[in-house]
C-alpha positions as CSV (number, residue, x, y, z in Angstrom):
1,M,3.9,-4.1,-11.2
2,N,1.7,-2.6,-8.3
3,I,3.5,-4.3,-5.4
4,L,1.9,-4.0,-1.7
5,L,4.4,-4.7,1.1
6,I,3.3,-5.6,4.3
7,G,5.1,-4.5,7.4
8,G,6.8,-1.2,8.7
9,G,10.2,-1.9,10.2
10,G,13.9,-1.6,9.2
11,R,13.3,-4.5,6.8
12,E,10.6,-3.6,5.3
13,H,12.3,0.4,5.0
14,A,15.2,-1.8,3.1
15,L,13.1,-3.9,1.0
16,A,10.9,-0.5,-0.2
17,W,14.4,0.9,-0.8
18,A,15.9,-1.5,-3.0
19,L,11.9,-2.0,-5.1
20,K,12.0,1.4,-5.7
21,K,15.0,1.0,-8.0
22,S,13.3,-1.6,-10.0
23,P,12.0,0.0,-13.7
24,R,9.0,-2.8,-13.5
25,I,7.5,-0.8,-10.3
26,H,4.6,1.5,-11.1
27,R,2.9,2.2,-7.7
28,L,4.7,0.7,-4.3
29,I,2.3,1.0,-1.5
30,A,3.5,-0.4,1.8
31,A,1.5,-0.8,4.8
32,P,1.9,0.2,7.3
33,G,4.7,1.4,6.6
34,N,6.8,4.3,8.5
35,P,8.1,7.7,7.8
36,G,11.1,6.6,6.3
37,I,9.4,4.4,3.6
38,A,6.5,7.4,3.4
39,A,9.7,9.4,1.9
40,I,9.8,7.0,-1.2
41,A,6.9,5.3,-1.6
42,E,2.8,5.4,-1.0
43,T,1.4,3.7,2.6
44,A,-2.1,2.5,3.8
45,K,-3.5,2.2,7.0
46,L,-4.1,-2.3,6.8
47,D,-4.5,-4.6,9.3
48,A,-2.6,-7.5,8.1
49,A,-4.3,-9.6,11.0
50,D,-7.7,-9.2,9.0
51,H,-6.7,-11.0,5.9
52,A,-10.0,-10.6,4.0
53,A,-9.3,-6.5,4.2
54,V,-5.9,-7.4,2.6
55,V,-7.3,-9.3,0.0
56,A,-9.8,-6.7,-0.6
57,F,-7.0,-3.7,-0.6
58,C,-5.3,-6.1,-3.4
59,R,-8.2,-6.1,-5.3
60,D,-9.5,-2.5,-5.4
61,T,-5.6,-1.2,-5.8
62,A,-4.8,-4.5,-8.9
63,I,-1.7,-5.6,-6.9
64,D,0.4,-7.8,-8.5
65,L,2.2,-8.9,-5.9
66,V,2.4,-9.1,-2.0
67,V,6.0,-9.1,-0.3
68,I,5.4,-10.0,3.4
69,G,7.8,-8.9,5.3
70,P,7.7,-9.8,8.8
71,E,6.9,-13.0,10.3
72,A,3.4,-13.0,12.0
73,P,1.7,-12.8,9.2
74,L,3.3,-15.5,7.8
75,V,2.9,-18.0,10.8
76,A,-0.5,-16.9,10.5
77,G,-1.6,-17.8,7.2
78,L,-1.5,-14.5,5.2
79,A,-0.2,-15.7,2.5
80,D,-2.1,-19.0,2.1
81,D,-5.7,-16.5,2.0
82,L,-4.1,-14.5,-0.3
83,E,-2.9,-17.2,-3.0
84,A,-6.9,-18.8,-2.4
85,A,-7.9,-15.8,-3.8
86,G,-5.6,-15.6,-7.0
87,I,-3.1,-13.3,-5.8
88,R,0.4,-13.7,-6.4
89,V,2.6,-13.6,-2.5
90,F,6.2,-13.8,-1.8
91,G,6.2,-15.6,1.5
92,P,5.6,-19.2,2.8
93,S,2.1,-21.1,3.6
94,K,1.4,-21.1,7.1
95,A,2.8,-25.1,7.0
96,A,5.9,-24.2,5.7
97,S,6.3,-21.6,8.0
98,A,6.1,-23.6,10.8
99,L,10.0,-23.4,10.4
100,E,10.5,-20.2,12.2
101,G,7.1,-20.4,13.9
102,S,7.9,-23.7,16.0
103,K,11.8,-24.3,16.7
104,A,10.6,-28.0,18.1
105,F,9.4,-28.5,14.2
106,T,12.3,-27.5,12.8
107,K,14.4,-29.5,15.1
108,E,12.7,-32.7,14.2
109,L,12.8,-32.0,10.8
110,C,16.7,-31.8,10.9
111,A,16.6,-34.7,13.0
112,E,14.6,-36.5,10.1
113,A,16.4,-35.1,7.2
114,G,20.4,-35.5,8.8
115,I,20.3,-31.8,8.5
116,P,23.7,-30.9,11.2
117,T,22.1,-29.0,14.4
118,A,22.6,-29.1,18.1
119,A,21.7,-32.1,20.4
120,F,18.0,-31.1,22.0
121,R,15.2,-31.8,24.1
122,R,11.6,-30.5,24.0
123,A,9.6,-30.3,27.0
124,A,5.7,-29.2,27.3
125,T,5.6,-28.6,31.1
126,L,7.5,-26.9,33.5
127,E,8.5,-30.2,34.9
128,A,9.4,-32.0,31.9
129,G,11.9,-28.7,31.1
130,L,13.3,-28.8,34.4
131,A,14.0,-32.9,34.3
132,A,15.4,-32.1,31.1
133,L,17.7,-29.7,32.1
134,Q,19.2,-32.4,34.6
135,E,20.1,-34.4,32.2
136,M,21.5,-32.4,29.7
137,G,23.3,-30.1,32.0
138,A,24.9,-26.7,32.0
139,P,25.7,-24.8,29.8
140,I,22.5,-25.1,27.7
141,V,20.3,-23.2,25.5
142,V,16.7,-22.4,26.3
143,K,14.6,-21.1,23.9
144,A,10.8,-20.6,24.0
145,D,9.3,-22.9,21.1
146,G,7.2,-20.0,19.0
147,L,7.6,-16.4,18.2
148,A,9.1,-14.0,20.7
149,A,10.4,-11.5,18.5
150,G,14.0,-12.6,18.8
151,K,13.9,-12.4,23.1
152,G,12.8,-15.6,23.4
153,V,16.4,-17.1,23.5
154,V,18.6,-17.6,26.5
155,V,22.2,-18.8,26.4
156,A,22.7,-20.2,30.2
157,E,26.1,-20.6,31.5
158,T,24.6,-22.1,34.6
159,L,21.7,-24.6,35.8
160,E,20.5,-21.6,38.0
161,E,20.3,-19.6,34.9
162,A,18.8,-22.3,32.7
163,T,16.1,-22.9,35.6
164,K,15.1,-19.5,35.6
165,A,14.9,-19.3,32.1
166,I,12.5,-22.5,31.6
167,E,10.6,-21.1,34.6
168,A,10.4,-17.4,32.6
169,C,9.0,-19.2,29.4
170,F,6.3,-21.5,31.7
171,S,5.1,-18.3,33.3
172,G,4.3,-16.3,30.4
173,A,7.0,-14.1,29.8
174,F,6.9,-14.8,26.2
175,G,3.2,-15.0,25.9
176,D,2.1,-18.4,24.0
177,A,5.8,-18.5,22.1
178,G,6.5,-20.2,25.6
179,A,3.8,-22.9,25.7
180,E,6.6,-25.2,25.0
181,V,10.5,-25.1,25.4
182,V,13.4,-26.4,23.6
183,L,16.5,-27.4,25.5
184,E,19.6,-27.7,23.1
185,E,23.3,-28.0,23.8
186,K,25.4,-24.5,23.6
187,L,27.3,-24.9,20.3
188,V,31.2,-23.4,20.2
189,G,32.1,-21.3,16.7
190,E,31.3,-18.5,14.9
191,E,27.7,-17.2,14.3
192,A,26.7,-16.4,10.8
193,S,23.7,-15.5,8.6
194,F,23.1,-17.5,5.2
195,F,20.0,-16.4,3.0
196,A,18.5,-18.0,0.3
197,V,15.3,-17.4,-2.0
198,T,13.5,-20.5,-3.1
199,D,10.3,-21.1,-5.2
200,G,10.1,-24.6,-3.3
201,E,11.9,-26.4,-6.0
202,T,14.7,-24.0,-7.1
203,V,17.0,-22.8,-4.2
204,V,19.2,-19.4,-5.5
205,P,22.1,-18.5,-2.2
206,L,22.0,-14.7,-1.1
207,A,24.8,-12.9,0.1
208,T,26.0,-13.5,3.7
209,A,25.9,-11.5,6.2
210,Q,26.9,-11.6,10.3
211,D,24.8,-10.0,13.0
212,H,25.3,-8.8,16.4
213,K,22.2,-10.3,18.9
214,R,23.5,-9.2,22.1
215,T,22.4,-5.8,23.6
216,F,26.2,-4.4,24.6
217,D,29.5,-3.8,23.7
218,G,31.3,-7.0,23.4
219,D,28.5,-9.6,23.4
220,R,27.3,-8.7,26.5
221,G,24.0,-8.6,28.0
222,P,20.5,-10.0,26.8
223,N,20.1,-11.3,23.3
224,T,18.0,-8.8,21.0
225,G,16.7,-8.9,17.6
226,G,19.8,-7.9,16.2
227,M,22.0,-4.4,17.1
228,G,24.3,-4.4,14.0
229,A,25.2,-6.8,11.1
230,Y,27.5,-6.7,8.1
231,S,28.1,-8.4,5.0
232,P,29.4,-10.2,3.5
233,A,30.8,-12.7,6.2
234,P,34.4,-13.9,5.8
235,V,33.6,-17.1,8.1
236,M,31.1,-17.6,5.4
237,T,34.0,-19.0,3.0
238,D,33.0,-20.4,-0.5
239,D,34.0,-24.0,0.8
240,M,31.4,-23.0,4.0
241,I,28.8,-21.7,1.7
242,A,28.7,-24.8,-0.8
243,R,28.8,-27.3,2.8
244,T,25.2,-24.9,4.1
245,M,23.6,-25.3,0.7
246,S,24.5,-29.0,0.3
247,E,24.1,-29.9,4.0
248,I,21.2,-27.7,5.1
249,V,19.6,-25.5,2.9
250,E,18.6,-27.9,0.1
251,P,17.5,-31.0,2.4
252,T,15.1,-28.8,4.0
253,V,13.4,-27.4,0.7
254,A,13.6,-31.2,-0.2
255,A,11.8,-32.2,2.6
256,M,9.5,-30.0,2.7
257,R,8.3,-30.3,-0.7
258,A,7.9,-34.0,0.4
259,R,5.7,-33.6,3.0
260,G,3.8,-31.3,0.5
261,T,4.3,-28.2,2.2
262,P,6.9,-26.8,0.1
263,V,9.1,-23.4,1.0
264,R,8.4,-20.4,-1.0
265,G,10.3,-17.4,0.0
266,V,13.2,-16.3,2.0
267,L,15.0,-19.0,4.3
268,Y,17.2,-17.1,6.6
269,A,19.1,-19.8,8.2
270,G,21.1,-19.3,11.4
271,L,24.4,-21.2,11.7
272,M,27.5,-21.6,13.9
273,I,30.1,-22.3,12.5
274,T,32.1,-25.1,14.1
275,D,35.1,-27.0,13.6
276,E,32.9,-29.8,12.3
277,G,31.5,-27.7,9.4
278,P,28.4,-25.5,9.7
279,Q,25.4,-26.4,12.1
280,L,22.2,-24.9,11.8
281,I,20.6,-22.9,15.3
282,E,17.1,-21.8,13.8
283,Y,15.1,-20.8,10.7
284,N,13.3,-17.4,9.8
285,V,11.2,-17.9,6.5
286,R,11.5,-14.6,6.2
287,F,14.6,-11.4,5.6
288,G,16.3,-11.0,8.9
289,D,16.6,-7.3,10.6
290,P,18.9,-6.0,10.2
291,E,20.7,-8.6,8.0
292,C,18.3,-7.3,5.4
293,Q,19.3,-3.9,5.1
294,V,23.0,-4.5,4.3
295,L,22.2,-7.1,1.8
296,M,19.8,-4.7,0.3
297,M,22.4,-1.9,0.0
298,R,24.8,-4.9,-2.0
299,L,22.2,-6.0,-4.3
300,T,22.7,-5.2,-7.9
301,S,20.1,-6.4,-9.9
302,D,16.3,-6.3,-9.9
303,L,14.8,-7.3,-6.1
304,A,11.4,-7.1,-8.1
305,E,12.2,-9.8,-10.6
306,L,13.7,-11.9,-7.7
307,L,10.9,-11.9,-5.8
308,M,8.0,-12.5,-8.3
309,A,10.0,-15.0,-10.1
310,A,10.1,-17.0,-6.6
311,A,6.4,-16.3,-6.4
312,E,5.8,-17.6,-10.1
313,G,8.1,-20.7,-9.9
314,T,10.6,-19.5,-12.5
315,L,13.8,-18.8,-10.2
316,A,15.7,-21.2,-12.5
317,E,15.7,-18.4,-15.1
318,T,16.3,-15.9,-12.6
319,E,20.3,-14.8,-12.2
320,V,21.0,-12.7,-8.6
321,T,24.2,-10.1,-8.8
322,W,26.0,-8.7,-6.2
323,S,28.3,-5.7,-5.4
324,D,31.6,-6.1,-4.4
325,D,31.7,-3.6,-1.5
326,A,30.7,-4.4,1.6
327,A,28.1,-3.0,3.9
328,L,27.8,-2.3,7.6
329,T,24.6,-1.2,9.7
330,V,24.4,0.2,13.3
331,V,21.3,-0.1,15.1
332,M,19.9,2.7,17.3
333,A,17.8,2.0,19.8
334,T,15.5,3.4,22.6
335,R,17.6,3.0,26.2
336,G,16.0,-0.1,28.0
337,Y,15.4,-2.2,25.0
338,P,15.1,-5.1,24.9
339,G,13.2,-4.5,27.8
340,P,10.4,-2.0,28.2
341,V,11.1,1.5,26.5
342,E,9.5,4.9,26.4
343,R,8.2,6.4,23.2
344,G,8.0,9.6,21.9
345,S,11.6,10.7,22.5
346,G,12.2,13.5,19.7
347,I,15.2,12.2,16.5
348,R,17.0,15.0,15.5
349,G,20.0,15.6,12.6
350,L,19.0,12.9,10.1
351,E,19.1,15.8,7.5
352,A,22.8,16.7,8.3
353,I,23.7,12.8,6.9
354,D,24.5,13.7,3.2
355,D,26.9,10.8,2.4
356,P,25.1,9.0,-0.9
357,D,26.8,6.1,0.0
358,T,24.7,5.8,3.5
359,V,21.3,5.2,4.0
360,V,19.1,5.7,7.3
361,F,16.3,3.0,7.6
362,H,13.6,3.8,10.1
363,A,12.8,1.0,12.1
364,G,10.6,2.1,14.8
365,T,9.6,5.9,14.3
366,S,6.1,8.0,13.8
367,L,5.6,11.8,13.4
368,D,4.1,13.5,16.2
369,G,3.0,16.5,14.0
370,S,6.3,17.2,12.0
371,R,8.5,15.9,15.3
372,L,10.3,12.8,14.0
373,V,10.2,10.2,17.6
374,A,11.0,7.0,18.4
375,S,8.0,4.7,18.9
376,G,9.5,1.4,19.7
377,G,12.8,-0.7,20.7
378,R,14.8,-0.5,17.5
379,V,14.5,2.4,15.9
380,L,17.0,3.4,13.3
381,T,19.4,1.3,11.2
382,V,22.2,3.3,10.1
383,T,23.7,1.6,7.1
384,A,26.7,2.4,4.8
385,T,28.3,0.9,2.1
386,G,32.6,0.8,1.5
387,A,35.3,-1.4,-0.2
388,T,36.2,-2.9,3.1
389,I,34.1,-3.6,6.2
390,A,36.1,-0.9,7.9
391,E,35.3,1.3,5.2
392,A,31.5,0.9,5.4
393,R,31.9,1.1,9.0
394,E,34.0,4.3,9.3
395,R,30.6,5.8,7.3
396,A,28.0,4.1,9.3
397,Y,29.2,5.3,12.6
398,A,30.5,9.1,11.3
399,A,26.6,9.0,10.6
400,V,25.6,7.9,13.6
401,A,27.5,10.3,15.3
402,K,25.8,13.5,13.3
403,I,22.2,11.8,14.6
404,D,20.9,14.2,18.5
405,W,18.8,11.7,20.0
406,P,20.0,11.4,23.6
407,E,17.4,8.8,24.6
408,G,19.0,6.4,22.4
409,F,22.1,4.4,22.5
410,F,23.9,1.6,20.1
411,R,27.1,-0.6,20.0
412,S,30.5,1.0,18.9
413,D,31.9,-2.7,17.9
414,I,29.7,-3.5,15.2
415,G,32.0,-5.5,12.5
416,N,34.8,-6.3,15.0
417,R,34.8,-9.7,14.5
418,A,35.2,-9.3,10.6
419,L,37.9,-6.8,11.4
420,D,39.6,-9.1,14.0
421,R,39.9,-11.7,11.0
């Protein structure tokens, strides 16, 4: 197969790393890719927002499958335009991507299908948002309705915090994503990430993971796209996995199919495991970042076959297998993240990491001549495997210690929740 991978972050580096293992791969091309991906695959300068250019590229290079990594091209309908051109694609349609593109859409779907989730209100104006806040009280979760790169969520402990968060949304802090706001009751429990692949009919559960959203140790600071993750998640017992499938994921797939907008691709359920069981916090329609990194390190079956089966509608015939080993990843980010950051600081020491059980996935890097530099907020995801989470964590932090990048920072407590259990 010739595969085109859309994206250039840590998630896409991990997908490329796993795809390269497949004996079915002839050419793997990433657009735009990054320096880490370029070491293992071809890269191409291609604007994912120019759907006609993507279609033309696929035809010119005889692409058999397009794998769309990030959420923005999915919400923009890239999968629809590829399918209309007769090109197989792994990733849901624009209509199905509303599960991630609009938090209000997902909450309404949950209400219709009886899927357990937090009580909520939606507001299209500042006045309506503040009125809903007065009715619901605090603590409360304030969410920008649209895509905000993992930064449009505030867990507000007080009415004052919640008011500021609502005002920020309607003042344009998150662009169009904040044109509508969803207010949710704050759920109490332990968060977990649950992934499944679906072809619209069959749903295949993947391994479990847990990420760390807050910026600093001890789960302090603002929410981010994720500062680290590990797999498996001890909180996701066999019973909890079965309940998540039967109470949340399978009803979602059935409801979307009944609407005539089946989901084909990844369903990533952000969960809160409460005393009553799993409740849905939100959906994403792509692999998580950095959860993808730990999942790919544990996957032992053929990723190319899995993604093609989802695109072709043959998932029922596909087996997915996992290593018994655990995996853990530590995100190294530029100081200032998740706020504005300075780009261009030099990164050294990656060549000193020679542990076969450790991989450094590039998330926000570029080359300045031959010099590797930071080009974003989250820059590296240092990922390791081990017989236990503790062993994987020890390897990951040993690798982090070899990286010479004074302008970067990382959390030192990734995996603590698992170890505390």
